[in-house]
PDB file of N, CA, C and O in Angstrom, chain B, residues numbered from 101:
ATOM      1  N   MET B 101     -18.670  15.433 -21.552  1.00  0.00           N
ATOM      2  CA  MET B 101     -18.891  15.461 -20.130  1.00  0.00           C
ATOM      3  C   MET B 101     -19.419  14.115 -19.630  1.00  0.00           C
ATOM      4  O   MET B 101     -19.076  13.660 -18.539  1.00  0.00           O
ATOM      5  N   ILE B 102     -20.265  13.490 -20.460  1.00  0.00           N
ATOM      6  CA  ILE B 102     -20.799  12.176 -20.091  1.00  0.00           C
ATOM      7  C   ILE B 102     -19.660  11.161 -20.003  1.00  0.00           C
ATOM      8  O   ILE B 102     -19.658  10.306 -19.118  1.00  0.00           O
ATOM      9  N   ARG B 103     -18.695  11.254 -20.917  1.00  0.00           N
ATOM     10  CA  ARG B 103     -17.570  10.314 -20.922  1.00  0.00           C
ATOM     11  C   ARG B 103     -16.779  10.423 -19.628  1.00  0.00           C
ATOM     12  O   ARG B 103     -16.404   9.406 -19.045  1.00  0.00           O
ATOM     13  N   VAL B 104     -16.522  11.631 -19.176  1.00  0.00           N
ATOM     14  CA  VAL B 104     -15.770  11.842 -17.937  1.00  0.00           C
ATOM     15  C   VAL B 104     -16.545  11.259 -16.756  1.00  0.00           C
ATOM     16  O   VAL B 104     -15.966  10.595 -15.896  1.00  0.00           O
ATOM     17  N   PHE B 105     -17.851  11.507 -16.718  1.00  0.00           N
ATOM     18  CA  PHE B 105     -18.692  10.976 -15.647  1.00  0.00           C
ATOM     19  C   PHE B 105     -18.653   9.448 -15.644  1.00  0.00           C
ATOM     20  O   PHE B 105     -18.506   8.829 -14.590  1.00  0.00           O
ATOM     21  N   LEU B 106     -18.783   8.844 -16.823  1.00  0.00           N
ATOM     22  CA  LEU B 106     -18.771   7.383 -16.905  1.00  0.00           C
ATOM     23  C   LEU B 106     -17.414   6.801 -16.504  1.00  0.00           C
ATOM     24  O   LEU B 106     -17.358   5.742 -15.879  1.00  0.00           O
ATOM     25  N   GLU B 107     -16.328   7.479 -16.856  1.00  0.00           N
ATOM     26  CA  GLU B 107     -14.999   7.005 -16.462  1.00  0.00           C
ATOM     27  C   GLU B 107     -14.837   7.039 -14.941  1.00  0.00           C
ATOM     28  O   GLU B 107     -14.323   6.089 -14.349  1.00  0.00           O
ATOM     29  N   VAL B 108     -15.268   8.115 -14.320  1.00  0.00           N
ATOM     30  CA  VAL B 108     -15.144   8.242 -12.867  1.00  0.00           C
ATOM     31  C   VAL B 108     -16.019   7.213 -12.166  1.00  0.00           C
ATOM     32  O   VAL B 108     -15.584   6.588 -11.199  1.00  0.00           O
ATOM     33  N   MET B 109     -17.245   7.029 -12.640  1.00  0.00           N
ATOM     34  CA  MET B 109     -18.143   6.059 -12.023  1.00  0.00           C
ATOM     35  C   MET B 109     -17.626   4.625 -12.216  1.00  0.00           C
ATOM     36  O   MET B 109     -17.772   3.793 -11.320  1.00  0.00           O
ATOM     37  N   THR B 110     -17.033   4.335 -13.363  1.00  0.00           N
ATOM     38  CA  THR B 110     -16.443   3.012 -13.583  1.00  0.00           C
ATOM     39  C   THR B 110     -15.310   2.762 -12.607  1.00  0.00           C
ATOM     40  O   THR B 110     -15.206   1.674 -12.040  1.00  0.00           O
ATOM     41  N   LEU B 111     -14.458   3.758 -12.406  1.00  0.00           N
ATOM     42  CA  LEU B 111     -13.370   3.608 -11.440  1.00  0.00           C
ATOM     43  C   LEU B 111     -13.915   3.424 -10.028  1.00  0.00           C
ATOM     44  O   LEU B 111     -13.381   2.629  -9.254  1.00  0.00           O
ATOM     45  N   PHE B 112     -14.973   4.154  -9.692  1.00  0.00           N
ATOM     46  CA  PHE B 112     -15.549   4.057  -8.348  1.00  0.00           C
ATOM     47  C   PHE B 112     -16.153   2.675  -8.096  1.00  0.00           C
ATOM     48  O   PHE B 112     -15.987   2.114  -7.014  1.00  0.00           O
ATOM     49  N   PHE B 113     -16.848   2.129  -9.083  1.00  0.00           N
ATOM     50  CA  PHE B 113     -17.518   0.848  -8.892  1.00  0.00           C
ATOM     51  C   PHE B 113     -16.646  -0.357  -9.246  1.00  0.00           C
ATOM     52  O   PHE B 113     -17.092  -1.491  -9.073  1.00  0.00           O
ATOM     53  N   LEU B 114     -15.430  -0.155  -9.732  1.00  0.00           N
ATOM     54  CA  LEU B 114     -14.556  -1.268 -10.102  1.00  0.00           C
ATOM     55  C   LEU B 114     -14.274  -2.222  -8.943  1.00  0.00           C
ATOM     56  O   LEU B 114     -14.372  -3.432  -9.151  1.00  0.00           O
ATOM     57  N   PRO B 115     -13.931  -1.764  -7.736  1.00  0.00           N
ATOM     58  CA  PRO B 115     -13.731  -2.714  -6.634  1.00  0.00           C
ATOM     59  C   PRO B 115     -14.991  -3.526  -6.324  1.00  0.00           C
ATOM     60  O   PRO B 115     -14.903  -4.712  -6.006  1.00  0.00           O
ATOM     61  N   THR B 116     -16.152  -2.894  -6.415  1.00  0.00           N
ATOM     62  CA  THR B 116     -17.404  -3.606  -6.161  1.00  0.00           C
ATOM     63  C   THR B 116     -17.658  -4.654  -7.235  1.00  0.00           C
ATOM     64  O   THR B 116     -18.077  -5.769  -6.922  1.00  0.00           O
ATOM     65  N   LEU B 117     -17.410  -4.314  -8.491  1.00  0.00           N
ATOM     66  CA  LEU B 117     -17.609  -5.282  -9.570  1.00  0.00           C
ATOM     67  C   LEU B 117     -16.681  -6.477  -9.418  1.00  0.00           C
ATOM     68  O   LEU B 117     -17.088  -7.616  -9.651  1.00  0.00           O
ATOM     69  N   ILE B 118     -15.444  -6.225  -9.032  1.00  0.00           N
ATOM     70  CA  ILE B 118     -14.490  -7.324  -8.818  1.00  0.00           C
ATOM     71  C   ILE B 118     -14.951  -8.194  -7.654  1.00  0.00           C
ATOM     72  O   ILE B 118     -14.880  -9.421  -7.730  1.00  0.00           O
ATOM     73  N   TYR B 119     -15.426  -7.564  -6.573  1.00  0.00           N
ATOM     74  CA  TYR B 119     -15.898  -8.319  -5.416  1.00  0.00           C
ATOM     75  C   TYR B 119     -17.116  -9.168  -5.775  1.00  0.00           C
ATOM     76  O   TYR B 119     -17.196 -10.333  -5.386  1.00  0.00           O
ATOM     77  N   VAL B 120     -18.053  -8.599  -6.506  1.00  0.00           N
ATOM     78  CA  VAL B 120     -19.263  -9.334  -6.888  1.00  0.00           C
ATOM     79  C   VAL B 120     -18.896 -10.524  -7.770  1.00  0.00           C
ATOM     80  O   VAL B 120     -19.415 -11.622  -7.567  1.00  0.00           O
ATOM     81  N   ALA B 121     -18.018 -10.324  -8.737  1.00  0.00           N
ATOM     82  CA  ALA B 121     -17.600 -11.423  -9.603  1.00  0.00           C
ATOM     83  C   ALA B 121     -16.927 -12.532  -8.790  1.00  0.00           C
ATOM     84  O   ALA B 121     -17.174 -13.713  -9.033  1.00  0.00           O
ATOM     85  N   PHE B 122     -16.080 -12.158  -7.830  1.00  0.00           N
ATOM     86  CA  PHE B 122     -15.403 -13.133  -6.992  1.00  0.00           C
ATOM     87  C   PHE B 122     -16.397 -13.877  -6.099  1.00  0.00           C
ATOM     88  O   PHE B 122     -16.312 -15.097  -5.957  1.00  0.00           O
ATOM     89  N   ALA B 123     -17.336 -13.145  -5.498  1.00  0.00           N
ATOM     90  CA  ALA B 123     -18.317 -13.763  -4.600  1.00  0.00           C
ATOM     91  C   ALA B 123     -19.210 -14.745  -5.346  1.00  0.00           C
ATOM     92  O   ALA B 123     -19.530 -15.812  -4.822  1.00  0.00           O
ATOM     93  N   ILE B 124     -19.610 -14.401  -6.546  1.00  0.00           N
ATOM     94  CA  ILE B 124     -20.469 -15.297  -7.325  1.00  0.00           C
ATOM     95  C   ILE B 124     -19.676 -16.507  -7.809  1.00  0.00           C
ATOM     96  O   ILE B 124     -20.192 -17.625  -7.817  1.00  0.00           O
ATOM     97  N   ALA B 125     -18.425 -16.292  -8.213  1.00  0.00           N
ATOM     98  CA  ALA B 125     -17.611 -17.400  -8.718  1.00  0.00           C
ATOM     99  C   ALA B 125     -17.243 -18.398  -7.622  1.00  0.00           C
ATOM    100  O   ALA B 125     -17.059 -19.581  -7.910  1.00  0.00           O
ATOM    101  N   THR B 126     -17.134 -17.949  -6.386  1.00  0.00           N
ATOM    102  CA  THR B 126     -16.687 -18.840  -5.304  1.00  0.00           C
ATOM    103  C   THR B 126     -17.807 -19.225  -4.341  1.00  0.00           C
ATOM    104  O   THR B 126     -17.530 -19.741  -3.258  1.00  0.00           O
ATOM    105  N   ARG B 127     -19.056 -18.990  -4.707  1.00  0.00           N
ATOM    106  CA  ARG B 127     -20.160 -19.329  -3.801  1.00  0.00           C
ATOM    107  C   ARG B 127     -20.319 -20.849  -3.695  1.00  0.00           C
ATOM    108  O   ARG B 127     -19.931 -21.607  -4.583  1.00  0.00           O
ATOM    109  N   ARG B 128     -20.896 -21.248  -2.589  1.00  0.00           N
ATOM    110  CA  ARG B 128     -21.134 -22.678  -2.357  1.00  0.00           C
ATOM    111  C   ARG B 128     -22.210 -23.186  -3.303  1.00  0.00           C
ATOM    112  O   ARG B 128     -23.106 -22.435  -3.688  1.00  0.00           O
ATOM    113  N   PRO B 129     -22.127 -24.453  -3.679  1.00  0.00           N
ATOM    114  CA  PRO B 129     -23.173 -25.015  -4.547  1.00  0.00           C
ATOM    115  C   PRO B 129     -24.534 -24.936  -3.857  1.00  0.00           C
ATOM    116  O   PRO B 129     -24.641 -25.183  -2.656  1.00  0.00           O
ATOM    117  N   GLY B 130     -25.547 -24.602  -4.601  1.00  0.00           N
ATOM    118  CA  GLY B 130     -26.893 -24.493  -4.062  1.00  0.00           C
ATOM    119  C   GLY B 130     -27.207 -23.135  -3.476  1.00  0.00           C
ATOM    120  O   GLY B 130     -28.358 -22.883  -3.119  1.00  0.00           O
ATOM    121  N   LEU B 131     -26.237 -22.251  -3.363  1.00  0.00           N
ATOM    122  CA  LEU B 131     -26.443 -20.911  -2.809  1.00  0.00           C
ATOM    123  C   LEU B 131     -26.744 -19.953  -3.962  1.00  0.00           C
ATOM    124  O   LEU B 131     -26.024 -19.941  -4.960  1.00  0.00           O
ATOM    125  N   SER B 132     -27.785 -19.166  -3.831  1.00  0.00           N
ATOM    126  CA  SER B 132     -28.121 -18.241  -4.916  1.00  0.00           C
ATOM    127  C   SER B 132     -27.091 -17.109  -4.973  1.00  0.00           C
ATOM    128  O   SER B 132     -26.342 -16.874  -4.025  1.00  0.00           O
ATOM    129  N   ALA B 133     -27.079 -16.421  -6.109  1.00  0.00           N
ATOM    130  CA  ALA B 133     -26.123 -15.324  -6.295  1.00  0.00           C
ATOM    131  C   ALA B 133     -26.400 -14.189  -5.311  1.00  0.00           C
ATOM    132  O   ALA B 133     -25.464 -13.575  -4.797  1.00  0.00           O
ATOM    133  N   LEU B 134     -27.667 -13.905  -5.046  1.00  0.00           N
ATOM    134  CA  LEU B 134     -28.002 -12.833  -4.101  1.00  0.00           C
ATOM    135  C   LEU B 134     -27.610 -13.194  -2.677  1.00  0.00           C
ATOM    136  O   LEU B 134     -27.195 -12.329  -1.906  1.00  0.00           O
ATOM    137  N   ALA B 135     -27.738 -14.461  -2.327  1.00  0.00           N
ATOM    138  CA  ALA B 135     -27.346 -14.884  -0.984  1.00  0.00           C
ATOM    139  C   ALA B 135     -25.832 -14.783  -0.807  1.00  0.00           C
ATOM    140  O   ALA B 135     -25.357 -14.537   0.301  1.00  0.00           O
ATOM    141  N   ALA B 136     -25.078 -14.968  -1.876  1.00  0.00           N
ATOM    142  CA  ALA B 136     -23.617 -14.858  -1.811  1.00  0.00           C
ATOM    143  C   ALA B 136     -23.184 -13.413  -1.546  1.00  0.00           C
ATOM    144  O   ALA B 136     -22.078 -13.171  -1.064  1.00  0.00           O
ATOM    145  N   LEU B 137     -24.058 -12.462  -1.861  1.00  0.00           N
ATOM    146  CA  LEU B 137     -23.713 -11.041  -1.704  1.00  0.00           C
ATOM    147  C   LEU B 137     -24.291 -10.423  -0.433  1.00  0.00           C
ATOM    148  O   LEU B 137     -24.160  -9.217  -0.224  1.00  0.00           O
ATOM    149  N   ASP B 138     -24.924 -11.223   0.414  1.00  0.00           N
ATOM    150  CA  ASP B 138     -25.542 -10.696   1.636  1.00  0.00           C
ATOM    151  C   ASP B 138     -24.552  -9.990   2.550  1.00  0.00           C
ATOM    152  O   ASP B 138     -24.909  -9.004   3.196  1.00  0.00           O
ATOM    153  N   ARG B 139     -23.349 -10.461   2.616  1.00  0.00           N
ATOM    154  CA  ARG B 139     -22.371  -9.890   3.562  1.00  0.00           C
ATOM    155  C   ARG B 139     -21.359  -8.990   2.865  1.00  0.00           C
ATOM    156  O   ARG B 139     -20.212  -8.893   3.301  1.00  0.00           O
ATOM    157  N   MET B 140     -21.771  -8.334   1.792  1.00  0.00           N
ATOM    158  CA  MET B 140     -20.872  -7.485   1.023  1.00  0.00           C
ATOM    159  C   MET B 140     -20.429  -6.291   1.865  1.00  0.00           C
ATOM    160  O   MET B 140     -21.271  -5.589   2.426  1.00  0.00           O
ATOM    161  N   PRO B 141     -19.120  -6.048   1.963  1.00  0.00           N
ATOM    162  CA  PRO B 141     -18.601  -4.922   2.767  1.00  0.00           C
ATOM    163  C   PRO B 141     -18.722  -3.597   2.007  1.00  0.00           C
ATOM    164  O   PRO B 141     -17.744  -3.117   1.434  1.00  0.00           O
ATOM    165  N   VAL B 142     -19.905  -3.018   2.004  1.00  0.00           N
ATOM    166  CA  VAL B 142     -20.193  -1.825   1.204  1.00  0.00           C
ATOM    167  C   VAL B 142     -19.294  -0.655   1.596  1.00  0.00           C
ATOM    168  O   VAL B 142     -18.783   0.049   0.725  1.00  0.00           O
ATOM    169  N   PHE B 143     -19.096  -0.443   2.895  1.00  0.00           N
ATOM    170  CA  PHE B 143     -18.280   0.689   3.341  1.00  0.00           C
ATOM    171  C   PHE B 143     -16.839   0.556   2.844  1.00  0.00           C
ATOM    172  O   PHE B 143     -16.268   1.518   2.332  1.00  0.00           O
ATOM    173  N   VAL B 144     -16.261  -0.618   2.993  1.00  0.00           N
ATOM    174  CA  VAL B 144     -14.874  -0.838   2.557  1.00  0.00           C
ATOM    175  C   VAL B 144     -14.759  -0.683   1.048  1.00  0.00           C
ATOM    176  O   VAL B 144     -13.805  -0.075   0.563  1.00  0.00           O
ATOM    177  N   LEU B 145     -15.716  -1.223   0.298  1.00  0.00           N
ATOM    178  CA  LEU B 145     -15.679  -1.098  -1.154  1.00  0.00           C
ATOM    179  C   LEU B 145     -15.857   0.351  -1.594  1.00  0.00           C
ATOM    180  O   LEU B 145     -15.271   0.766  -2.594  1.00  0.00           O
ATOM    181  N   SER B 146     -16.654   1.124  -0.865  1.00  0.00           N
ATOM    182  CA  SER B 146     -16.811   2.548  -1.181  1.00  0.00           C
ATOM    183  C   SER B 146     -15.517   3.312  -0.945  1.00  0.00           C
ATOM    184  O   SER B 146     -15.139   4.165  -1.748  1.00  0.00           O
ATOM    185  N   ILE B 147     -14.843   3.008   0.148  1.00  0.00           N
ATOM    186  CA  ILE B 147     -13.562   3.658   0.446  1.00  0.00           C
ATOM    187  C   ILE B 147     -12.521   3.289  -0.615  1.00  0.00           C
ATOM    188  O   ILE B 147     -11.775   4.151  -1.080  1.00  0.00           O
ATOM    189  N   LEU B 148     -12.471   2.018  -0.993  1.00  0.00           N
ATOM    190  CA  LEU B 148     -11.529   1.593  -2.035  1.00  0.00           C
ATOM    191  C   LEU B 148     -11.831   2.276  -3.366  1.00  0.00           C
ATOM    192  O   LEU B 148     -10.913   2.707  -4.064  1.00  0.00           O
ATOM    193  N   GLY B 149     -13.108   2.377  -3.717  1.00  0.00           N
ATOM    194  CA  GLY B 149     -13.492   3.043  -4.959  1.00  0.00           C
ATOM    195  C   GLY B 149     -13.140   4.518  -4.950  1.00  0.00           C
ATOM    196  O   GLY B 149     -12.626   5.041  -5.939  1.00  0.00           O
ATOM    197  N   ALA B 150     -13.414   5.197  -3.837  1.00  0.00           N
ATOM    198  CA  ALA B 150     -13.077   6.621  -3.728  1.00  0.00           C
ATOM    199  C   ALA B 150     -11.562   6.823  -3.772  1.00  0.00           C
ATOM    200  O   ALA B 150     -11.075   7.782  -4.371  1.00  0.00           O
ATOM    201  N   GLY B 151     -10.828   5.922  -3.139  1.00  0.00           N
ATOM    202  CA  GLY B 151      -9.369   6.013  -3.190  1.00  0.00           C
ATOM    203  C   GLY B 151      -8.833   5.790  -4.592  1.00  0.00           C
ATOM    204  O   GLY B 151      -7.884   6.456  -5.006  1.00  0.00           O
ATOM    205  N   LEU B 152      -9.427   4.862  -5.325  1.00  0.00           N
ATOM    206  CA  LEU B 152      -9.006   4.606  -6.704  1.00  0.00           C
ATOM    207  C   LEU B 152      -9.276   5.815  -7.586  1.00  0.00           C
ATOM    208  O   LEU B 152      -8.424   6.201  -8.386  1.00  0.00           O
ATOM    209  N   VAL B 153     -10.451   6.416  -7.449  1.00  0.00           N
ATOM    210  CA  VAL B 153     -10.783   7.614  -8.230  1.00  0.00           C
ATOM    211  C   VAL B 153      -9.821   8.749  -7.894  1.00  0.00           C
ATOM    212  O   VAL B 153      -9.297   9.411  -8.790  1.00  0.00           O
ATOM    213  N   THR B 154      -9.590   8.971  -6.609  1.00  0.00           N
ATOM    214  CA  THR B 154      -8.692  10.047  -6.184  1.00  0.00           C
ATOM    215  C   THR B 154      -7.275   9.825  -6.705  1.00  0.00           C
ATOM    216  O   THR B 154      -6.635  10.750  -7.203  1.00  0.00           O
ATOM    217  N   GLY B 155      -6.793   8.589  -6.584  1.00  0.00           N
ATOM    218  CA  GLY B 155      -5.437   8.287  -7.050  1.00  0.00           C
ATOM    219  C   GLY B 155      -5.263   8.476  -8.546  1.00  0.00           C
ATOM    220  O   GLY B 155      -4.273   9.057  -8.990  1.00  0.00           O
ATOM    221  N   VAL B 156      -6.217   7.990  -9.323  1.00  0.00           N
ATOM    222  CA  VAL B 156      -6.119   8.113 -10.783  1.00  0.00           C
ATOM    223  C   VAL B 156      -6.223   9.568 -11.213  1.00  0.00           C
ATOM    224  O   VAL B 156      -5.465  10.016 -12.072  1.00  0.00           O
ATOM    225  N   LEU B 157      -7.164  10.317 -10.617  1.00  0.00           N
ATOM    226  CA  LEU B 157      -7.288  11.729 -10.984  1.00  0.00           C
ATOM    227  C   LEU B 157      -6.056  12.530 -10.579  1.00  0.00           C
ATOM    228  O   LEU B 157      -5.639  13.430 -11.309  1.00  0.00           O
ATOM    229  N   ALA B 158      -5.470  12.217  -9.428  1.00  0.00           N
ATOM    230  CA  ALA B 158      -4.256  12.919  -8.999  1.00  0.00           C
ATOM    231  C   ALA B 158      -3.090  12.586  -9.924  1.00  0.00           C
ATOM    232  O   ALA B 158      -2.299  13.460 -10.277  1.00  0.00           O
ATOM    233  N   LEU B 159      -2.988  11.321 -10.312  1.00  0.00           N
ATOM    234  CA  LEU B 159      -1.899  10.910 -11.197  1.00  0.00           C
ATOM    235  C   LEU B 159      -2.034  11.557 -12.572  1.00  0.00           C
ATOM    236  O   LEU B 159      -1.067  12.101 -13.106  1.00  0.00           O
ATOM    237  N   LEU B 160      -3.224  11.497 -13.136  1.00  0.00           N
ATOM    238  CA  LEU B 160      -3.420  12.063 -14.472  1.00  0.00           C
ATOM    239  C   LEU B 160      -3.448  13.582 -14.458  1.00  0.00           C
ATOM    240  O   LEU B 160      -3.058  14.212 -15.441  1.00  0.00           O
ATOM    241  N   GLY B 161      -3.900  14.181 -13.365  1.00  0.00           N
ATOM    242  CA  GLY B 161      -3.958  15.633 -13.276  1.00  0.00           C
ATOM    243  C   GLY B 161      -2.601  16.272 -13.093  1.00  0.00           C
ATOM    244  O   GLY B 161      -2.429  17.455 -13.386  1.00  0.00           O
ATOM    245  N   SER B 162      -1.631  15.508 -12.614  1.00  0.00           N
ATOM    246  CA  SER B 162      -0.302  16.074 -12.385  1.00  0.00           C
ATOM    247  C   SER B 162       0.633  15.843 -13.562  1.00  0.00           C
ATOM    248  O   SER B 162       1.815  16.179 -13.485  1.00  0.00           O
ATOM    249  N   GLU B 163       0.129  15.282 -14.639  1.00  0.00           N
ATOM    250  CA  GLU B 163       0.958  15.022 -15.809  1.00  0.00           C
ATOM    251  C   GLU B 163       0.932  16.226 -16.738  1.00  0.00           C
ATOM    252  O   GLU B 163       0.303  16.179 -17.795  1.00  0.00           O
ATOM    253  N   GLY B 164       1.590  17.273 -16.368  1.00  0.00           N
ATOM    254  CA  GLY B 164       1.647  18.454 -17.211  1.00  0.00           C
ATOM    255  C   GLY B 164       2.989  18.532 -17.914  1.00  0.00           C
ATOM    256  O   GLY B 164       4.028  18.253 -17.316  1.00  0.00           O
ATOM    257  N   THR B 165       2.966  18.914 -19.190  1.00  0.00           N
ATOM    258  CA  THR B 165       4.229  19.003 -19.917  1.00  0.00           C
ATOM    259  C   THR B 165       4.724  20.438 -20.026  1.00  0.00           C
ATOM    260  O   THR B 165       5.861  20.680 -20.431  1.00  0.00           O
ATOM    261  N   GLY B 166       3.864  21.391 -19.663  1.00  0.00           N
ATOM    262  CA  GLY B 166       4.258  22.785 -19.798  1.00  0.00           C
ATOM    263  C   GLY B 166       4.976  23.313 -18.574  1.00  0.00           C
ATOM    264  O   GLY B 166       4.856  22.782 -17.471  1.00  0.00           O
ATOM    265  N   LYS B 167       5.719  24.367 -18.805  1.00  0.00           N
ATOM    266  CA  LYS B 167       6.412  25.045 -17.716  1.00  0.00           C
ATOM    267  C   LYS B 167       5.539  26.197 -17.230  1.00  0.00           C
ATOM    268  O   LYS B 167       4.648  26.642 -17.954  1.00  0.00           O
ATOM    269  N   PRO B 168       5.777  26.679 -16.035  1.00  0.00           N
ATOM    270  CA  PRO B 168       4.984  27.812 -15.543  1.00  0.00           C
ATOM    271  C   PRO B 168       5.078  28.997 -16.498  1.00  0.00           C
ATOM    272  O   PRO B 168       6.167  29.345 -16.954  1.00  0.00           O
ATOM    273  N   GLY B 169       3.958  29.606 -16.796  1.00  0.00           N
ATOM    274  CA  GLY B 169       3.933  30.761 -17.685  1.00  0.00           C
ATOM    275  C   GLY B 169       3.640  30.398 -19.130  1.00  0.00           C
ATOM    276  O   GLY B 169       3.346  31.283 -19.935  1.00  0.00           O
ATOM    277  N   GLN B 170       3.712  29.115 -19.482  1.00  0.00           N
ATOM    278  CA  GLN B 170       3.417  28.716 -20.851  1.00  0.00           C
ATOM    279  C   GLN B 170       1.911  28.605 -21.039  1.00  0.00           C
ATOM    280  O   GLN B 170       1.168  28.349 -20.092  1.00  0.00           O
ATOM    281  N   ALA B 171       1.480  28.801 -22.272  1.00  0.00           N
ATOM    282  CA  ALA B 171       0.063  28.688 -22.592  1.00  0.00           C
ATOM    283  C   ALA B 171      -0.140  27.563 -23.593  1.00  0.00           C
ATOM    284  O   ALA B 171       0.717  27.319 -24.442  1.00  0.00           O
ATOM    285  N   TYR B 172      -1.274  26.879 -23.494  1.00  0.00           N
ATOM    286  CA  TYR B 172      -1.590  25.802 -24.424  1.00  0.00           C
ATOM    287  C   TYR B 172      -2.196  26.386 -25.685  1.00  0.00           C
ATOM    288  O   TYR B 172      -3.127  27.189 -25.618  1.00  0.00           O
ATOM    289  N   GLU B 173      -1.677  25.991 -26.827  1.00  0.00           N
ATOM    290  CA  GLU B 173      -2.218  26.402 -28.112  1.00  0.00           C
ATOM    291  C   GLU B 173      -2.934  25.197 -28.713  1.00  0.00           C
ATOM    292  O   GLU B 173      -2.285  24.203 -29.039  1.00  0.00           O
ATOM    293  N   PRO B 174      -4.258  25.262 -28.868  1.00  0.00           N
ATOM    294  CA  PRO B 174      -5.010  24.102 -29.337  1.00  0.00           C
ATOM    295  C   PRO B 174      -4.696  23.739 -30.794  1.00  0.00           C
ATOM    296  O   PRO B 174      -4.106  24.529 -31.531  1.00  0.00           O
ATOM    297  N   ALA B 175      -5.098  22.541 -31.185  1.00  0.00           N
ATOM    298  CA  ALA B 175      -4.901  22.079 -32.556  1.00  0.00           C
ATOM    299  C   ALA B 175      -5.719  22.938 -33.515  1.00  0.00           C
ATOM    300  O   ALA B 175      -6.831  23.359 -33.196  1.00  0.00           O
ATOM    301  N   VAL B 176      -5.151  23.190 -34.696  1.00  0.00           N
ATOM    302  CA  VAL B 176      -5.842  23.993 -35.717  1.00  0.00           C
ATOM    303  C   VAL B 176      -5.653  23.353 -37.084  1.00  0.00           C
ATOM    304  O   VAL B 176      -4.701  22.606 -37.311  1.00  0.00           O
ATOM    305  N   MET B 177      -6.577  23.658 -37.990  1.00  0.00           N
ATOM    306  CA  MET B 177      -6.442  23.239 -39.386  1.00  0.00           C
ATOM    307  C   MET B 177      -5.840  24.410 -40.154  1.00  0.00           C
ATOM    308  O   MET B 177      -6.379  25.516 -40.130  1.00  0.00           O
ATOM    309  N   LYS B 178      -4.719  24.164 -40.837  1.00  0.00           N
ATOM    310  CA  LYS B 178      -4.067  25.218 -41.601  1.00  0.00           C
ATOM    311  C   LYS B 178      -3.702  24.649 -42.971  1.00  0.00           C
ATOM    312  O   LYS B 178      -2.936  23.690 -43.064  1.00  0.00           O
ATOM    313  N   ASP B 179      -4.244  25.233 -44.020  1.00  0.00           N
ATOM    314  CA  ASP B 179      -4.015  24.781 -45.390  1.00  0.00           C
ATOM    315  C   ASP B 179      -4.347  23.297 -45.558  1.00  0.00           C
ATOM    316  O   ASP B 179      -3.634  22.582 -46.262  1.00  0.00           O
ATOM    317  N   GLY B 180      -5.412  22.833 -44.923  1.00  0.00           N
ATOM    318  CA  GLY B 180      -5.848  21.450 -45.056  1.00  0.00           C
ATOM    319  C   GLY B 180      -5.049  20.462 -44.220  1.00  0.00           C
ATOM    320  O   GLY B 180      -5.272  19.255 -44.312  1.00  0.00           O
ATOM    321  N   LYS B 181      -4.132  20.950 -43.413  1.00  0.00           N
ATOM    322  CA  LYS B 181      -3.334  20.058 -42.562  1.00  0.00           C
ATOM    323  C   LYS B 181      -3.649  20.351 -41.096  1.00  0.00           C
ATOM    324  O   LYS B 181      -3.853  21.498 -40.699  1.00  0.00           O
ATOM    325  N   LEU B 182      -3.683  19.288 -40.312  1.00  0.00           N
ATOM    326  CA  LEU B 182      -3.933  19.425 -38.882  1.00  0.00           C
ATOM    327  C   LEU B 182      -2.619  19.673 -38.158  1.00  0.00           C
ATOM    328  O   LEU B 182      -1.695  18.861 -38.215  1.00  0.00           O
ATOM    329  N   ILE B 183      -2.556  20.799 -37.485  1.00  0.00           N
ATOM    330  CA  ILE B 183      -1.374  21.122 -36.673  1.00  0.00           C
ATOM    331  C   ILE B 183      -1.761  20.799 -35.228  1.00  0.00           C
ATOM    332  O   ILE B 183      -2.661  21.430 -34.674  1.00  0.00           O
ATOM    333  N   PRO B 184      -1.084  19.814 -34.608  1.00  0.00           N
ATOM    334  CA  PRO B 184      -1.478  19.391 -33.254  1.00  0.00           C
ATOM    335  C   PRO B 184      -1.282  20.492 -32.224  1.00  0.00           C
ATOM    336  O   PRO B 184      -0.479  21.407 -32.408  1.00  0.00           O
ATOM    337  N   GLY B 185      -2.031  20.381 -31.143  1.00  0.00           N
ATOM    338  CA  GLY B 185      -1.889  21.336 -30.057  1.00  0.00           C
ATOM    339  C   GLY B 185      -0.545  21.185 -29.364  1.00  0.00           C
ATOM    340  O   GLY B 185       0.032  20.098 -29.330  1.00  0.00           O
ATOM    341  N   HIS B 186      -0.055  22.286 -28.813  1.00  0.00           N
ATOM    342  CA  HIS B 186       1.239  22.252 -28.125  1.00  0.00           C
ATOM    343  C   HIS B 186       1.330  23.417 -27.149  1.00  0.00           C
ATOM    344  O   HIS B 186       0.523  24.345 -27.170  1.00  0.00           O
ATOM    345  N   MET B 187       2.344  23.332 -26.292  1.00  0.00           N
ATOM    346  CA  MET B 187       2.603  24.412 -25.345  1.00  0.00           C
ATOM    347  C   MET B 187       3.478  25.441 -26.022  1.00  0.00           C
ATOM    348  O   MET B 187       4.403  25.108 -26.764  1.00  0.00           O
ATOM    349  N   ARG B 188       3.167  26.716 -25.751  1.00  0.00           N
ATOM    350  CA  ARG B 188       3.996  27.758 -26.391  1.00  0.00           C
ATOM    351  C   ARG B 188       4.433  28.758 -25.353  1.00  0.00           C
ATOM    352  O   ARG B 188       5.137  29.715 -25.676  1.00  0.00           O
TER     353      ARG B 188
END
């Protein structure tokens, strides 16, 4: 569950991380890193992050290989061999 939370939060903050890296890399000489971030467009970056999370979850959530009515059979160990999960 922690992994899923961290993946979603990484996707949400990815536009902000890219913006911060760009702002620090292109700041004027003599300007501190915090001063370069004073005019950060928080609302726009939040919308971009939420859109990225929504898009990725929609894309990955719609990747189903089963047909309606099929059930997923999880992976099992049988006679020392791993039988991968599949739709049945």
